[in-house]
N, C-alpha and C positions, 0 to 999 in steps of 0.2 A: 284556588286563591292562594290558598296555606303553602303554596310550593314555590309560588311568583316571589311572596314573602320574604319567605326564607332565604330565595339563593339571591334575591335583591340585598337582604343583609348580608351574607355572605359576601357579595360584591363588594359592600358598601365596608366590608372589614377589611377586603385586598386592599383597596383602596385607601383608604388610611393609611394601613401595615406600608403600603408602596409612598406613600404620599411622606408619614415619617421620615424611611430610608432615604428618602430624595433628600428629604431638608438635611440631613443628615453629610450624603454627599455633598450639597451645596457648601454646606460650610466649613467641610475641610479643605473644597476647592477654594472657598474665598481665602481662607488663611492662607494656603501654600501663595496663591497670586498676589496677596498683601506682602507677604517673604521675599519674592521673588521683587519686587515694585520696590519695596523700603531696602533691599539688601544691595544698594549701589554705590555704597563705600567705597569698595574696590578701586569702582570707577575715578570715583571723587580723586583718590588720594596719584591716580595712575595720570590726572589730567594736570595734578598739581605739578607731580613728578616733572610732566614732559613739556608742562608750561616752564617749571624754572632753570630747565636744563635748556630751551629754547634762548629764556632772557640771558641766561650767562652766555649764550653761543653769542647773539647778538653784541651785549656789553663786551667783548671778545674781541669781536671784529672789528666794533668802530675803534676802543683802543689800540687796534694792530692797527692801523689805517691812519690815528694819529703818532703813532710810532714811528712811523711809513715817510711818512709827513716831514717831521723835523729831520 
């Protein structure tokens, strides 16, 4: 009976150690995912650049049409 209790104690210790390590790993993964998820400022800047160039091109084309009509 003592042997069984000793083995169960060892198993519980191992589980506790593993659970602690898993929690650390999960915390690290959550931080990495959060960083990747919030690090999209470059995408926003690229969108505004493309949008600005597109609007400028449309305005230029309309202005060119007005000049040709006159």
